[in-house]
mmJSON file of the N, C-alpha and C atoms, coordinates in Angstrom:
{"data_MODEL":{"atom_site":{
"group_PDB":["ATOM","ATOM","ATOM","ATOM","ATOM","ATOM","ATOM","ATOM","ATOM","ATOM","ATOM","ATOM","ATOM","ATOM","ATOM","ATOM","ATOM","ATOM","ATOM","ATOM","ATOM","ATOM","ATOM","ATOM","ATOM","ATOM","ATOM","ATOM","ATOM","ATOM","ATOM","ATOM","ATOM","ATOM","ATOM","ATOM","ATOM","ATOM","ATOM","ATOM","ATOM","ATOM","ATOM","ATOM","ATOM","ATOM","ATOM","ATOM","ATOM","ATOM","ATOM","ATOM","ATOM","ATOM","ATOM","ATOM","ATOM","ATOM","ATOM","ATOM","ATOM","ATOM","ATOM","ATOM","ATOM","ATOM","ATOM","ATOM","ATOM","ATOM","ATOM","ATOM","ATOM","ATOM","ATOM","ATOM","ATOM","ATOM","ATOM","ATOM","ATOM","ATOM","ATOM","ATOM","ATOM","ATOM","ATOM","ATOM","ATOM","ATOM","ATOM","ATOM","ATOM","ATOM","ATOM","ATOM","ATOM","ATOM","ATOM","ATOM","ATOM","ATOM","ATOM","ATOM","ATOM","ATOM","ATOM","ATOM","ATOM","ATOM","ATOM","ATOM","ATOM","ATOM","ATOM","ATOM","ATOM","ATOM","ATOM","ATOM","ATOM","ATOM","ATOM","ATOM","ATOM","ATOM","ATOM","ATOM","ATOM","ATOM","ATOM","ATOM","ATOM","ATOM","ATOM","ATOM","ATOM","ATOM","ATOM","ATOM","ATOM","ATOM","ATOM","ATOM","ATOM","ATOM","ATOM","ATOM","ATOM","ATOM","ATOM","ATOM","ATOM","ATOM","ATOM","ATOM","ATOM","ATOM","ATOM","ATOM","ATOM","ATOM","ATOM","ATOM","ATOM","ATOM","ATOM","ATOM","ATOM","ATOM","ATOM","ATOM","ATOM","ATOM","ATOM","ATOM","ATOM","ATOM","ATOM","ATOM","ATOM","ATOM","ATOM","ATOM","ATOM","ATOM","ATOM","ATOM","ATOM","ATOM","ATOM","ATOM","ATOM","ATOM","ATOM","ATOM","ATOM","ATOM","ATOM","ATOM","ATOM","ATOM","ATOM","ATOM","ATOM","ATOM","ATOM","ATOM","ATOM","ATOM","ATOM","ATOM","ATOM","ATOM","ATOM","ATOM","ATOM","ATOM","ATOM","ATOM","ATOM","ATOM","ATOM","ATOM","ATOM"],
"id":[1,2,3,4,5,6,7,8,9,10,11,12,13,14,15,16,17,18,19,20,21,22,23,24,25,26,27,28,29,30,31,32,33,34,35,36,37,38,39,40,41,42,43,44,45,46,47,48,49,50,51,52,53,54,55,56,57,58,59,60,61,62,63,64,65,66,67,68,69,70,71,72,73,74,75,76,77,78,79,80,81,82,83,84,85,86,87,88,89,90,91,92,93,94,95,96,97,98,99,100,101,102,103,104,105,106,107,108,109,110,111,112,113,114,115,116,117,118,119,120,121,122,123,124,125,126,127,128,129,130,131,132,133,134,135,136,137,138,139,140,141,142,143,144,145,146,147,148,149,150,151,152,153,154,155,156,157,158,159,160,161,162,163,164,165,166,167,168,169,170,171,172,173,174,175,176,177,178,179,180,181,182,183,184,185,186,187,188,189,190,191,192,193,194,195,196,197,198,199,200,201,202,203,204,205,206,207,208,209,210,211,212,213,214,215,216,217,218,219,220,221,222,223,224,225],
"type_symbol":["N","C","C","N","C","C","N","C","C","N","C","C","N","C","C","N","C","C","N","C","C","N","C","C","N","C","C","N","C","C","N","C","C","N","C","C","N","C","C","N","C","C","N","C","C","N","C","C","N","C","C","N","C","C","N","C","C","N","C","C","N","C","C","N","C","C","N","C","C","N","C","C","N","C","C","N","C","C","N","C","C","N","C","C","N","C","C","N","C","C","N","C","C","N","C","C","N","C","C","N","C","C","N","C","C","N","C","C","N","C","C","N","C","C","N","C","C","N","C","C","N","C","C","N","C","C","N","C","C","N","C","C","N","C","C","N","C","C","N","C","C","N","C","C","N","C","C","N","C","C","N","C","C","N","C","C","N","C","C","N","C","C","N","C","C","N","C","C","N","C","C","N","C","C","N","C","C","N","C","C","N","C","C","N","C","C","N","C","C","N","C","C","N","C","C","N","C","C","N","C","C","N","C","C","N","C","C","N","C","C","N","C","C","N","C","C","N","C","C","N","C","C","N","C","C"],
"label_atom_id":["N","CA","C","N","CA","C","N","CA","C","N","CA","C","N","CA","C","N","CA","C","N","CA","C","N","CA","C","N","CA","C","N","CA","C","N","CA","C","N","CA","C","N","CA","C","N","CA","C","N","CA","C","N","CA","C","N","CA","C","N","CA","C","N","CA","C","N","CA","C","N","CA","C","N","CA","C","N","CA","C","N","CA","C","N","CA","C","N","CA","C","N","CA","C","N","CA","C","N","CA","C","N","CA","C","N","CA","C","N","CA","C","N","CA","C","N","CA","C","N","CA","C","N","CA","C","N","CA","C","N","CA","C","N","CA","C","N","CA","C","N","CA","C","N","CA","C","N","CA","C","N","CA","C","N","CA","C","N","CA","C","N","CA","C","N","CA","C","N","CA","C","N","CA","C","N","CA","C","N","CA","C","N","CA","C","N","CA","C","N","CA","C","N","CA","C","N","CA","C","N","CA","C","N","CA","C","N","CA","C","N","CA","C","N","CA","C","N","CA","C","N","CA","C","N","CA","C","N","CA","C","N","CA","C","N","CA","C","N","CA","C","N","CA","C","N","CA","C","N","CA","C","N","CA","C","N","CA","C","N","CA","C"],
"label_alt_id":[null,null,null,null,null,null,null,null,null,null,null,null,null,null,null,null,null,null,null,null,null,null,null,null,null,null,null,null,null,null,null,null,null,null,null,null,null,null,null,null,null,null,null,null,null,null,null,null,null,null,null,null,null,null,null,null,null,null,null,null,null,null,null,null,null,null,null,null,null,null,null,null,null,null,null,null,null,null,null,null,null,null,null,null,null,null,null,null,null,null,null,null,null,null,null,null,null,null,null,null,null,null,null,null,null,null,null,null,null,null,null,null,null,null,null,null,null,null,null,null,null,null,null,null,null,null,null,null,null,null,null,null,null,null,null,null,null,null,null,null,null,null,null,null,null,null,null,null,null,null,null,null,null,null,null,null,null,null,null,null,null,null,null,null,null,null,null,null,null,null,null,null,null,null,null,null,null,null,null,null,null,null,null,null,null,null,null,null,null,null,null,null,null,null,null,null,null,null,null,null,null,null,null,null,null,null,null,null,null,null,null,null,null,null,null,null,null,null,null,null,null,null,null,null,null],
"label_comp_id":["MET","MET","MET","PHE","PHE","PHE","THR","THR","THR","SER","SER","SER","ARG","ARG","ARG","LYS","LYS","LYS","GLU","GLU","GLU","GLN","GLN","GLN","LYS","LYS","LYS","GLU","GLU","GLU","MET","MET","MET","GLN","GLN","GLN","THR","THR","THR","GLN","GLN","GLN","ILE","ILE","ILE","ILE","ILE","ILE","GLU","GLU","GLU","SER","SER","SER","ALA","ALA","ALA","GLY","GLY","GLY","LYS","LYS","LYS","ILE","ILE","ILE","TYR","TYR","TYR","ASN","ASN","ASN","TYR","TYR","TYR","LEU","LEU","LEU","SER","SER","SER","ASP","ASP","ASP","LYS","LYS","LYS","GLY","GLY","GLY","GLU","GLU","GLU","VAL","VAL","VAL","THR","THR","THR","ILE","ILE","ILE","ASN","ASN","ASN","LYS","LYS","LYS","LEU","LEU","LEU","ARG","ARG","ARG","LYS","LYS","LYS","ASP","ASP","ASP","MET","MET","MET","ASP","ASP","ASP","LEU","LEU","LEU","ASP","ASP","ASP","ASP","ASP","ASP","ASN","ASN","ASN","PHE","PHE","PHE","THR","THR","THR","TYR","TYR","TYR","MET","MET","MET","GLY","GLY","GLY","LEU","LEU","LEU","GLY","GLY","GLY","TRP","TRP","TRP","LEU","LEU","LEU","SER","SER","SER","ARG","ARG","ARG","GLU","GLU","GLU","ASP","ASP","ASP","LYS","LYS","LYS","ILE","ILE","ILE","SER","SER","SER","TYR","TYR","TYR","THR","THR","THR","GLN","GLN","GLN","LYS","LYS","LYS","PRO","PRO","PRO","LYS","LYS","LYS","SER","SER","SER","ILE","ILE","ILE","THR","THR","THR","VAL","VAL","VAL","LYS","LYS","LYS","LEU","LEU","LEU","VAL","VAL","VAL"],
"label_asym_id":["A","A","A","A","A","A","A","A","A","A","A","A","A","A","A","A","A","A","A","A","A","A","A","A","A","A","A","A","A","A","A","A","A","A","A","A","A","A","A","A","A","A","A","A","A","A","A","A","A","A","A","A","A","A","A","A","A","A","A","A","A","A","A","A","A","A","A","A","A","A","A","A","A","A","A","A","A","A","A","A","A","A","A","A","A","A","A","A","A","A","A","A","A","A","A","A","A","A","A","A","A","A","A","A","A","A","A","A","A","A","A","A","A","A","A","A","A","A","A","A","A","A","A","A","A","A","A","A","A","A","A","A","A","A","A","A","A","A","A","A","A","A","A","A","A","A","A","A","A","A","A","A","A","A","A","A","A","A","A","A","A","A","A","A","A","A","A","A","A","A","A","A","A","A","A","A","A","A","A","A","A","A","A","A","A","A","A","A","A","A","A","A","A","A","A","A","A","A","A","A","A","A","A","A","A","A","A","A","A","A","A","A","A","A","A","A","A","A","A","A","A","A","A","A","A"],
"label_entity_id":["1","1","1","1","1","1","1","1","1","1","1","1","1","1","1","1","1","1","1","1","1","1","1","1","1","1","1","1","1","1","1","1","1","1","1","1","1","1","1","1","1","1","1","1","1","1","1","1","1","1","1","1","1","1","1","1","1","1","1","1","1","1","1","1","1","1","1","1","1","1","1","1","1","1","1","1","1","1","1","1","1","1","1","1","1","1","1","1","1","1","1","1","1","1","1","1","1","1","1","1","1","1","1","1","1","1","1","1","1","1","1","1","1","1","1","1","1","1","1","1","1","1","1","1","1","1","1","1","1","1","1","1","1","1","1","1","1","1","1","1","1","1","1","1","1","1","1","1","1","1","1","1","1","1","1","1","1","1","1","1","1","1","1","1","1","1","1","1","1","1","1","1","1","1","1","1","1","1","1","1","1","1","1","1","1","1","1","1","1","1","1","1","1","1","1","1","1","1","1","1","1","1","1","1","1","1","1","1","1","1","1","1","1","1","1","1","1","1","1","1","1","1","1","1","1"],
"label_seq_id":[1,1,1,2,2,2,3,3,3,4,4,4,5,5,5,6,6,6,7,7,7,8,8,8,9,9,9,10,10,10,11,11,11,12,12,12,13,13,13,14,14,14,15,15,15,16,16,16,17,17,17,18,18,18,19,19,19,20,20,20,21,21,21,22,22,22,23,23,23,24,24,24,25,25,25,26,26,26,27,27,27,28,28,28,29,29,29,30,30,30,31,31,31,32,32,32,33,33,33,34,34,34,35,35,35,36,36,36,37,37,37,38,38,38,39,39,39,40,40,40,41,41,41,42,42,42,43,43,43,44,44,44,45,45,45,46,46,46,47,47,47,48,48,48,49,49,49,50,50,50,51,51,51,52,52,52,53,53,53,54,54,54,55,55,55,56,56,56,57,57,57,58,58,58,59,59,59,60,60,60,61,61,61,62,62,62,63,63,63,64,64,64,65,65,65,66,66,66,67,67,67,68,68,68,69,69,69,70,70,70,71,71,71,72,72,72,73,73,73,74,74,74,75,75,75],
"pdbx_PDB_ins_code":[null,null,null,null,null,null,null,null,null,null,null,null,null,null,null,null,null,null,null,null,null,null,null,null,null,null,null,null,null,null,null,null,null,null,null,null,null,null,null,null,null,null,null,null,null,null,null,null,null,null,null,null,null,null,null,null,null,null,null,null,null,null,null,null,null,null,null,null,null,null,null,null,null,null,null,null,null,null,null,null,null,null,null,null,null,null,null,null,null,null,null,null,null,null,null,null,null,null,null,null,null,null,null,null,null,null,null,null,null,null,null,null,null,null,null,null,null,null,null,null,null,null,null,null,null,null,null,null,null,null,null,null,null,null,null,null,null,null,null,null,null,null,null,null,null,null,null,null,null,null,null,null,null,null,null,null,null,null,null,null,null,null,null,null,null,null,null,null,null,null,null,null,null,null,null,null,null,null,null,null,null,null,null,null,null,null,null,null,null,null,null,null,null,null,null,null,null,null,null,null,null,null,null,null,null,null,null,null,null,null,null,null,null,null,null,null,null,null,null,null,null,null,null,null,null],
"Cartn_x":[0.914,2.285,2.366,3.029,3.171,4.434,4.357,5.538,5.964,7.255,7.787,7.489,7.67,7.495,8.445,9.675,10.668,10.208,9.687,9.193,8.002,7.116,5.967,6.426,7.418,7.942,8.596,9.332,9.966,8.924,7.845,6.785,6.107,5.856,5.241,6.16,7.441,8.402,8.334,8.243,8.128,6.832,5.758,4.477,4.577,5.177,5.332,6.219,7.312,8.198,7.467,6.663,5.873,4.881,4.233,3.291,4.007,5.221,5.988,6.332,6.718,7.029,5.787,4.665,3.407,3.018,3.157,2.83,3.665,4.96,5.841,5.486,5.154,4.739,3.492,2.494,1.255,1.486,2.42,2.755,3.295,4.067,4.634,3.627,2.847,1.991,0.566,0.083,-1.311,-2.215,-3.401,-4.37,-3.981,-3.935,-3.607,-4.493,-4.591,-5.31,-4.424,-5.079,-4.324,-3.471,-3.988,-3.203,-1.932,-2.027,-0.841,0.144,-0.354,0.501,1.226,0.508,1.11,2.195,1.946,2.921,4.151,3.953,5.057,5.909,5.301,6.016,6.862,8.023,8.901,8.639,7.371,6.957,6.248,6.356,5.556,4.082,3.23,1.807,1.213,1.57,1.029,1.385,2.632,3.043,2.446,2.159,1.452,0.078,-0.646,-1.992,-1.969,-1.007,-0.924,-0.525,0.359,0.737,-0.45,-1.255,-2.467,-3.427,-3.545,-4.404,-3.919,-2.611,-2.023,-2.356,-2.122,-2.409,-3.898,-4.715,-6.158,-6.575,-6.015,-6.319,-5.889,-4.822,-4.309,-5.008,-6.025,-6.774,-5.875,-4.902,-3.961,-4.352,-5.212,-5.592,-7.099,-7.562,-8.974,-9.046,-10.116,-10.345,-11.544,-11.53,-12.675,-12.944,-14.175,-14.562,-14.895,-14.189,-14.467,-15.148,-15.679,-16.371,-15.515,-14.214,-13.39,-12.158,-12.07,-10.883,-11.188,-10.226,-10.277,-9.056,-9.275,-8.152,-7.901,-6.681,-6.282,-5.488,-5.652,-4.895,-4.743,-3.798,-3.616,-4.742,-5.086,-6.11,-5.46],
"Cartn_y":[-11.868,-12.272,-13.101,-14.212,-15.103,-14.757,-14.915,-14.684,-16.007,-16.107,-17.321,-17.331,-18.487,-18.611,-17.68,-17.566,-16.686,-15.232,-14.802,-13.433,-13.177,-14.165,-14.026,-13.892,-14.693,-14.634,-13.279,-12.769,-11.455,-10.353,-10.46,-9.457,-9.525,-10.727,-10.869,-10.276,-10.476,-9.898,-8.376,-7.786,-6.339,-5.831,-6.577,-6.178,-6.197,-7.242,-7.35,-6.23,-5.932,-4.842,-3.506,-3.302,-2.078,-1.966,-3.067,-3.075,-2.702,-3.204,-2.865,-1.388,-0.818,0.615,1.447,1.047,1.761,1.648,0.464,0.254,1.193,1.255,2.133,3.599,3.98,5.356,5.709,4.833,5.091,5.074,4.277,4.243,5.605,6.249,7.567,8.694,8.638,9.76,9.684,8.508,8.369,8.337,8.896,8.869,9.874,9.426,10.288,9.912,10.84,10.505,9.588,8.807,7.939,8.776,9.927,10.79,11.29,11.681,12.135,10.98,9.819,8.647,8.378,8.412,8.179,9.197,10.463,11.521,11.398,11.024,10.952,9.694,8.616,7.348,7.289,6.71,6.526,5.143,4.927,3.641,3.88,2.926,2.925,2.886,3.634,3.66,2.259,1.381,0.024,-0.681,-0.539,-1.203,-0.521,0.773,1.447,0.824,0.679,0.107,-1.369,-2.109,-3.523,-3.676,-2.8,-2.831,-2.51,-1.524,-1.206,-2.397,-3.038,-4.222,-5.331,-5.526,-6.555,-6.257,-5.004,-4.617,-4.722,-4.395,-4.487,-5.943,-6.816,-8.254,-8.815,-8.251,-8.687,-7.982,-7.175,-6.409,-5.508,-4.873,-3.972,-2.506,-2.196,-0.81,-0.692,0.544,0.84,2.067,2.134,3.232,4.032,5.343,6.2,7.029,6.967,7.769,9.172,10.159,11.572,12.147,13.372,13.937,13.953,14.265,14.375,13.492,12.601,11.75,10.513,9.624,8.446,8.493,8.312,8.263,6.82,6.603,5.265,5.427,4.453,4.457,3.031,2.847,1.542,1.272,0.018,-0.343,-0.943],
"Cartn_z":[-21.65,-21.44,-20.165,-20.254,-19.117,-18.345,-17.04,-16.22,-15.594,-15.379,-14.777,-13.29,-12.697,-11.247,-10.512,-11.015,-10.392,-10.454,-11.608,-11.747,-10.838,-10.71,-9.818,-8.373,-7.983,-6.616,-6.353,-7.332,-7.191,-7.047,-7.828,-7.734,-6.367,-5.883,-4.567,-3.498,-3.623,-2.678,-2.712,-3.913,-4.038,-3.399,-3.563,-2.965,-1.445,-0.899,0.552,1.078,0.366,0.784,0.726,-0.302,-0.417,0.738,1.064,2.187,3.483,3.679,4.871,4.93,3.797,3.752,4.048,3.477,3.719,5.192,5.748,7.167,8.043,7.776,8.559,8.368,7.158,6.875,7.68,7.636,8.372,9.878,10.338,11.756,12.202,11.337,11.647,11.453,10.377,9.981,10.503,10.82,11.222,9.997,10.118,9.024,7.939,6.701,5.558,4.374,3.432,2.206,1.359,0.53,-0.369,-1.314,-1.75,-2.635,-1.945,-0.685,0.05,0.208,0.558,0.692,-0.623,-1.738,-3.059,-3.353,-3.029,-3.306,-2.416,-1.159,-0.194,-0.343,-0.795,-0.875,-2.139,-2.024,-3.177,-3.778,-4.184,-4.749,-6.071,-6.96,-8.17,-7.751,-8.449,-8.085,-8.001,-8.941,-8.911,-7.607,-7.161,-5.93,-4.7,-4.803,-3.713,-3.53,-4.633,-4.551,-4.169,-4.695,-4.323,-2.862,-2.371,-0.956,-0.055,-0.465,0.297,0.299,-0.84,-0.925,-0.006,0.025,0.892,2.36,2.764,4.155,4.455,3.489,3.658,3.861,3.058,3.158,4.509,5.048,6.352,7.519,7.219,8.237,9.073,8.413,9.103,8.955,7.974,7.723,7.554,7.727,7.462,6.566,5.82,4.887,5.346,5.065,5.331,4.088,3.601,2.436,2.915,2.393,2.669,1.425,1.518,0.339,-0.938,-0.808,-2.019,-1.99,-1.022,-0.925,-0.084,-0.059,0.792,1.696,2.99,3.925,4.346,4.793,5.239,6.53,7.423,8.678,9.174,10.078,10.701,11.675,11.838,12.826,14.048],
"occupancy":[1.0,1.0,1.0,1.0,1.0,1.0,1.0,1.0,1.0,1.0,1.0,1.0,1.0,1.0,1.0,1.0,1.0,1.0,1.0,1.0,1.0,1.0,1.0,1.0,1.0,1.0,1.0,1.0,1.0,1.0,1.0,1.0,1.0,1.0,1.0,1.0,1.0,1.0,1.0,1.0,1.0,1.0,1.0,1.0,1.0,1.0,1.0,1.0,1.0,1.0,1.0,1.0,1.0,1.0,1.0,1.0,1.0,1.0,1.0,1.0,1.0,1.0,1.0,1.0,1.0,1.0,1.0,1.0,1.0,1.0,1.0,1.0,1.0,1.0,1.0,1.0,1.0,1.0,1.0,1.0,1.0,1.0,1.0,1.0,1.0,1.0,1.0,1.0,1.0,1.0,1.0,1.0,1.0,1.0,1.0,1.0,1.0,1.0,1.0,1.0,1.0,1.0,1.0,1.0,1.0,1.0,1.0,1.0,1.0,1.0,1.0,1.0,1.0,1.0,1.0,1.0,1.0,1.0,1.0,1.0,1.0,1.0,1.0,1.0,1.0,1.0,1.0,1.0,1.0,1.0,1.0,1.0,1.0,1.0,1.0,1.0,1.0,1.0,1.0,1.0,1.0,1.0,1.0,1.0,1.0,1.0,1.0,1.0,1.0,1.0,1.0,1.0,1.0,1.0,1.0,1.0,1.0,1.0,1.0,1.0,1.0,1.0,1.0,1.0,1.0,1.0,1.0,1.0,1.0,1.0,1.0,1.0,1.0,1.0,1.0,1.0,1.0,1.0,1.0,1.0,1.0,1.0,1.0,1.0,1.0,1.0,1.0,1.0,1.0,1.0,1.0,1.0,1.0,1.0,1.0,1.0,1.0,1.0,1.0,1.0,1.0,1.0,1.0,1.0,1.0,1.0,1.0,1.0,1.0,1.0,1.0,1.0,1.0,1.0,1.0,1.0,1.0,1.0,1.0,1.0,1.0,1.0,1.0,1.0,1.0],
"B_iso_or_equiv":[0.0,0.0,0.0,0.0,0.0,0.0,0.0,0.0,0.0,0.0,0.0,0.0,0.0,0.0,0.0,0.0,0.0,0.0,0.0,0.0,0.0,0.0,0.0,0.0,0.0,0.0,0.0,0.0,0.0,0.0,0.0,0.0,0.0,0.0,0.0,0.0,0.0,0.0,0.0,0.0,0.0,0.0,0.0,0.0,0.0,0.0,0.0,0.0,0.0,0.0,0.0,0.0,0.0,0.0,0.0,0.0,0.0,0.0,0.0,0.0,0.0,0.0,0.0,0.0,0.0,0.0,0.0,0.0,0.0,0.0,0.0,0.0,0.0,0.0,0.0,0.0,0.0,0.0,0.0,0.0,0.0,0.0,0.0,0.0,0.0,0.0,0.0,0.0,0.0,0.0,0.0,0.0,0.0,0.0,0.0,0.0,0.0,0.0,0.0,0.0,0.0,0.0,0.0,0.0,0.0,0.0,0.0,0.0,0.0,0.0,0.0,0.0,0.0,0.0,0.0,0.0,0.0,0.0,0.0,0.0,0.0,0.0,0.0,0.0,0.0,0.0,0.0,0.0,0.0,0.0,0.0,0.0,0.0,0.0,0.0,0.0,0.0,0.0,0.0,0.0,0.0,0.0,0.0,0.0,0.0,0.0,0.0,0.0,0.0,0.0,0.0,0.0,0.0,0.0,0.0,0.0,0.0,0.0,0.0,0.0,0.0,0.0,0.0,0.0,0.0,0.0,0.0,0.0,0.0,0.0,0.0,0.0,0.0,0.0,0.0,0.0,0.0,0.0,0.0,0.0,0.0,0.0,0.0,0.0,0.0,0.0,0.0,0.0,0.0,0.0,0.0,0.0,0.0,0.0,0.0,0.0,0.0,0.0,0.0,0.0,0.0,0.0,0.0,0.0,0.0,0.0,0.0,0.0,0.0,0.0,0.0,0.0,0.0,0.0,0.0,0.0,0.0,0.0,0.0,0.0,0.0,0.0,0.0,0.0,0.0],
"pdbx_formal_charge":[null,null,null,null,null,null,null,null,null,null,null,null,null,null,null,null,null,null,null,null,null,null,null,null,null,null,null,null,null,null,null,null,null,null,null,null,null,null,null,null,null,null,null,null,null,null,null,null,null,null,null,null,null,null,null,null,null,null,null,null,null,null,null,null,null,null,null,null,null,null,null,null,null,null,null,null,null,null,null,null,null,null,null,null,null,null,null,null,null,null,null,null,null,null,null,null,null,null,null,null,null,null,null,null,null,null,null,null,null,null,null,null,null,null,null,null,null,null,null,null,null,null,null,null,null,null,null,null,null,null,null,null,null,null,null,null,null,null,null,null,null,null,null,null,null,null,null,null,null,null,null,null,null,null,null,null,null,null,null,null,null,null,null,null,null,null,null,null,null,null,null,null,null,null,null,null,null,null,null,null,null,null,null,null,null,null,null,null,null,null,null,null,null,null,null,null,null,null,null,null,null,null,null,null,null,null,null,null,null,null,null,null,null,null,null,null,null,null,null,null,null,null,null,null,null],
"auth_seq_id":[1,1,1,2,2,2,3,3,3,4,4,4,5,5,5,6,6,6,7,7,7,8,8,8,9,9,9,10,10,10,11,11,11,12,12,12,13,13,13,14,14,14,15,15,15,16,16,16,17,17,17,18,18,18,19,19,19,20,20,20,21,21,21,22,22,22,23,23,23,24,24,24,25,25,25,26,26,26,27,27,27,28,28,28,29,29,29,30,30,30,31,31,31,32,32,32,33,33,33,34,34,34,35,35,35,36,36,36,37,37,37,38,38,38,39,39,39,40,40,40,41,41,41,42,42,42,43,43,43,44,44,44,45,45,45,46,46,46,47,47,47,48,48,48,49,49,49,50,50,50,51,51,51,52,52,52,53,53,53,54,54,54,55,55,55,56,56,56,57,57,57,58,58,58,59,59,59,60,60,60,61,61,61,62,62,62,63,63,63,64,64,64,65,65,65,66,66,66,67,67,67,68,68,68,69,69,69,70,70,70,71,71,71,72,72,72,73,73,73,74,74,74,75,75,75],
"auth_comp_id":["MET","MET","MET","PHE","PHE","PHE","THR","THR","THR","SER","SER","SER","ARG","ARG","ARG","LYS","LYS","LYS","GLU","GLU","GLU","GLN","GLN","GLN","LYS","LYS","LYS","GLU","GLU","GLU","MET","MET","MET","GLN","GLN","GLN","THR","THR","THR","GLN","GLN","GLN","ILE","ILE","ILE","ILE","ILE","ILE","GLU","GLU","GLU","SER","SER","SER","ALA","ALA","ALA","GLY","GLY","GLY","LYS","LYS","LYS","ILE","ILE","ILE","TYR","TYR","TYR","ASN","ASN","ASN","TYR","TYR","TYR","LEU","LEU","LEU","SER","SER","SER","ASP","ASP","ASP","LYS","LYS","LYS","GLY","GLY","GLY","GLU","GLU","GLU","VAL","VAL","VAL","THR","THR","THR","ILE","ILE","ILE","ASN","ASN","ASN","LYS","LYS","LYS","LEU","LEU","LEU","ARG","ARG","ARG","LYS","LYS","LYS","ASP","ASP","ASP","MET","MET","MET","ASP","ASP","ASP","LEU","LEU","LEU","ASP","ASP","ASP","ASP","ASP","ASP","ASN","ASN","ASN","PHE","PHE","PHE","THR","THR","THR","TYR","TYR","TYR","MET","MET","MET","GLY","GLY","GLY","LEU","LEU","LEU","GLY","GLY","GLY","TRP","TRP","TRP","LEU","LEU","LEU","SER","SER","SER","ARG","ARG","ARG","GLU","GLU","GLU","ASP","ASP","ASP","LYS","LYS","LYS","ILE","ILE","ILE","SER","SER","SER","TYR","TYR","TYR","THR","THR","THR","GLN","GLN","GLN","LYS","LYS","LYS","PRO","PRO","PRO","LYS","LYS","LYS","SER","SER","SER","ILE","ILE","ILE","THR","THR","THR","VAL","VAL","VAL","LYS","LYS","LYS","LEU","LEU","LEU","VAL","VAL","VAL"],
"auth_asym_id":["A","A","A","A","A","A","A","A","A","A","A","A","A","A","A","A","A","A","A","A","A","A","A","A","A","A","A","A","A","A","A","A","A","A","A","A","A","A","A","A","A","A","A","A","A","A","A","A","A","A","A","A","A","A","A","A","A","A","A","A","A","A","A","A","A","A","A","A","A","A","A","A","A","A","A","A","A","A","A","A","A","A","A","A","A","A","A","A","A","A","A","A","A","A","A","A","A","A","A","A","A","A","A","A","A","A","A","A","A","A","A","A","A","A","A","A","A","A","A","A","A","A","A","A","A","A","A","A","A","A","A","A","A","A","A","A","A","A","A","A","A","A","A","A","A","A","A","A","A","A","A","A","A","A","A","A","A","A","A","A","A","A","A","A","A","A","A","A","A","A","A","A","A","A","A","A","A","A","A","A","A","A","A","A","A","A","A","A","A","A","A","A","A","A","A","A","A","A","A","A","A","A","A","A","A","A","A","A","A","A","A","A","A","A","A","A","A","A","A","A","A","A","A","A","A"],
"auth_atom_id":["N","CA","C","N","CA","C","N","CA","C","N","CA","C","N","CA","C","N","CA","C","N","CA","C","N","CA","C","N","CA","C","N","CA","C","N","CA","C","N","CA","C","N","CA","C","N","CA","C","N","CA","C","N","CA","C","N","CA","C","N","CA","C","N","CA","C","N","CA","C","N","CA","C","N","CA","C","N","CA","C","N","CA","C","N","CA","C","N","CA","C","N","CA","C","N","CA","C","N","CA","C","N","CA","C","N","CA","C","N","CA","C","N","CA","C","N","CA","C","N","CA","C","N","CA","C","N","CA","C","N","CA","C","N","CA","C","N","CA","C","N","CA","C","N","CA","C","N","CA","C","N","CA","C","N","CA","C","N","CA","C","N","CA","C","N","CA","C","N","CA","C","N","CA","C","N","CA","C","N","CA","C","N","CA","C","N","CA","C","N","CA","C","N","CA","C","N","CA","C","N","CA","C","N","CA","C","N","CA","C","N","CA","C","N","CA","C","N","CA","C","N","CA","C","N","CA","C","N","CA","C","N","CA","C","N","CA","C","N","CA","C","N","CA","C","N","CA","C","N","CA","C","N","CA","C","N","CA","C","N","CA","C"],
"pdbx_PDB_model_num":[1,1,1,1,1,1,1,1,1,1,1,1,1,1,1,1,1,1,1,1,1,1,1,1,1,1,1,1,1,1,1,1,1,1,1,1,1,1,1,1,1,1,1,1,1,1,1,1,1,1,1,1,1,1,1,1,1,1,1,1,1,1,1,1,1,1,1,1,1,1,1,1,1,1,1,1,1,1,1,1,1,1,1,1,1,1,1,1,1,1,1,1,1,1,1,1,1,1,1,1,1,1,1,1,1,1,1,1,1,1,1,1,1,1,1,1,1,1,1,1,1,1,1,1,1,1,1,1,1,1,1,1,1,1,1,1,1,1,1,1,1,1,1,1,1,1,1,1,1,1,1,1,1,1,1,1,1,1,1,1,1,1,1,1,1,1,1,1,1,1,1,1,1,1,1,1,1,1,1,1,1,1,1,1,1,1,1,1,1,1,1,1,1,1,1,1,1,1,1,1,1,1,1,1,1,1,1,1,1,1,1,1,1,1,1,1,1,1,1,1,1,1,1,1,1]
}}}
């Protein structure tokens, strides 16, 4: 299914807004597991992951692999 330019722009806006919410959450909470972040955030899972990807691309967060989870924090 093809999306229009307007729909693509709206989706990008949602991703950026999600990244901002995640950034603020991590600023308050510090290092958390991705599962905890997903449960605490009032975001669609897809936008949670896309927001994390956005922040990762911007070098704003770091990940740590734990034995049973992955944690994320601001850098």
